[in-house]
C-alpha positions as CSV (number, residue, x, y, z in Angstrom):
1,M,0.0,0.0,0.0
2,P,1.4,3.4,-0.9
3,K,2.4,5.8,1.9
4,H,-0.1,8.6,2.6
5,K,1.1,11.9,1.4
6,K,0.4,14.4,4.2
7,H,-1.4,17.6,3.4
8,T,-3.0,20.6,5.1
9,A,-6.7,21.3,4.6
10,V,-7.9,24.9,4.9
11,V,-11.2,25.9,6.5
12,K,-11.9,29.6,6.0
13,I,-14.4,31.1,8.5
14,A,-16.0,34.3,7.2
15,S,-19.2,36.5,7.4
16,V,-21.0,36.0,4.1
17,K,-24.3,38.0,3.6
18,G,-24.8,38.3,7.3
19,V,-24.1,34.6,8.0
20,C,-21.0,33.0,9.5
21,K,-19.9,30.4,7.0
22,A,-17.1,27.7,6.9
23,T,-15.6,27.1,3.5
24,H,-14.7,24.2,3.1
25,G,-16.8,22.9,5.9
26,F,-16.4,19.4,4.5
27,V,-12.8,18.2,5.2
28,V,-11.2,14.8,4.4
29,A,-8.1,14.2,6.5
30,Q,-6.0,11.3,7.8
31,H,-3.5,10.8,10.6
32,G,-0.6,13.1,10.1
33,D,-2.5,15.7,8.0
34,K,-3.2,19.2,9.4
35,I,-6.3,21.3,9.3
36,K,-5.7,25.1,9.2
37,F,-8.7,27.2,10.4
38,H,-8.6,30.9,9.3
39,N,-10.8,33.4,11.1
40,G,-11.9,36.0,8.6
41,T,-14.6,37.5,10.8
42,K,-14.5,40.7,12.9
43,G,-14.8,38.8,16.2
44,R,-13.4,35.7,17.9
45,V,-14.5,32.3,16.8
46,H,-14.7,29.3,19.0
47,V,-14.1,25.8,17.5
48,H,-15.3,22.6,19.1
49,I,-14.5,19.2,17.6
50,S,-16.9,16.4,18.4
51,D,-14.2,13.9,19.3
52,D,-11.6,14.7,22.0
53,H,-8.9,12.7,20.2
54,L,-9.3,13.8,16.5
55,L,-7.2,17.0,16.8
56,K,-4.5,17.8,19.4
57,H,-6.8,20.4,20.9
58,P,-10.5,19.6,20.5
59,M,-11.6,23.1,21.6
60,F,-9.9,26.4,20.8
61,T,-10.5,30.1,20.1
62,I,-9.1,32.0,17.1
63,L,-8.8,35.8,17.2
64,P,-10.0,37.9,14.2
65,G,-7.6,37.7,11.2
66,K,-5.6,34.8,12.7
67,D,-5.0,31.2,11.8
68,R,-4.9,28.0,13.9
69,T,-3.3,24.8,12.5
70,E,-4.1,21.6,14.2
71,P,-2.6,18.1,13.5
72,V,-4.9,15.2,12.9
73,Q,-4.2,12.6,15.6
74,R,-4.4,8.8,15.2
75,V,-8.2,8.1,15.3
76,C,-10.6,5.5,13.9
77,R,-12.1,6.2,10.5
78,G,-15.4,8.0,10.7
79,I,-17.3,11.2,10.4
80,Y,-16.6,13.8,13.0
81,P,-18.9,16.9,13.2
82,Y,-17.5,20.1,14.5
83,A,-19.0,23.4,15.5
84,V,-17.8,27.0,15.1
85,F,-19.4,29.8,17.1
86,C,-18.9,33.3,15.7
87,E,-18.9,36.0,18.3
88,D,-19.6,38.9,15.9
89,K,-22.8,37.3,14.6
90,K,-23.7,35.6,17.9
91,R,-24.4,32.4,15.8
92,F,-23.0,29.1,14.9
93,C,-21.2,28.8,11.6
94,I,-22.7,26.9,8.7
95,G,-20.9,25.0,6.0
96,G,-22.1,23.8,2.6
97,S,-23.7,21.2,4.8
98,M,-23.1,20.5,8.5
99,P,-19.3,21.1,9.0
100,I,-17.6,17.7,9.3
101,I,-14.2,16.1,9.2
102,I,-14.0,12.7,7.5
103,V,-11.3,10.2,8.3
104,P,-11.4,7.6,5.5
105,R,-9.0,5.1,7.1
């Protein structure tokens, strides 16, 4: 089996037409990959991952205009929802669908 080439997925969090949105809310990642969250809003955003073991830090806050990169830990394959609360809109962020991280294997 070929060795997995590690990559960094980017999730941009922004206010779009008055709604806080995550683009790409749908992330495919494996152990050793990284996920970079970028806060493009005017307020802090709070990220909460549904599994305590998926990322090194399952809950964190990102200041406006800043990034936070988290490594994907060794976890079972599956679908892991996550939530982002945007302080400036006082609402949870939406994705193209529910924001999720998929670990295929």
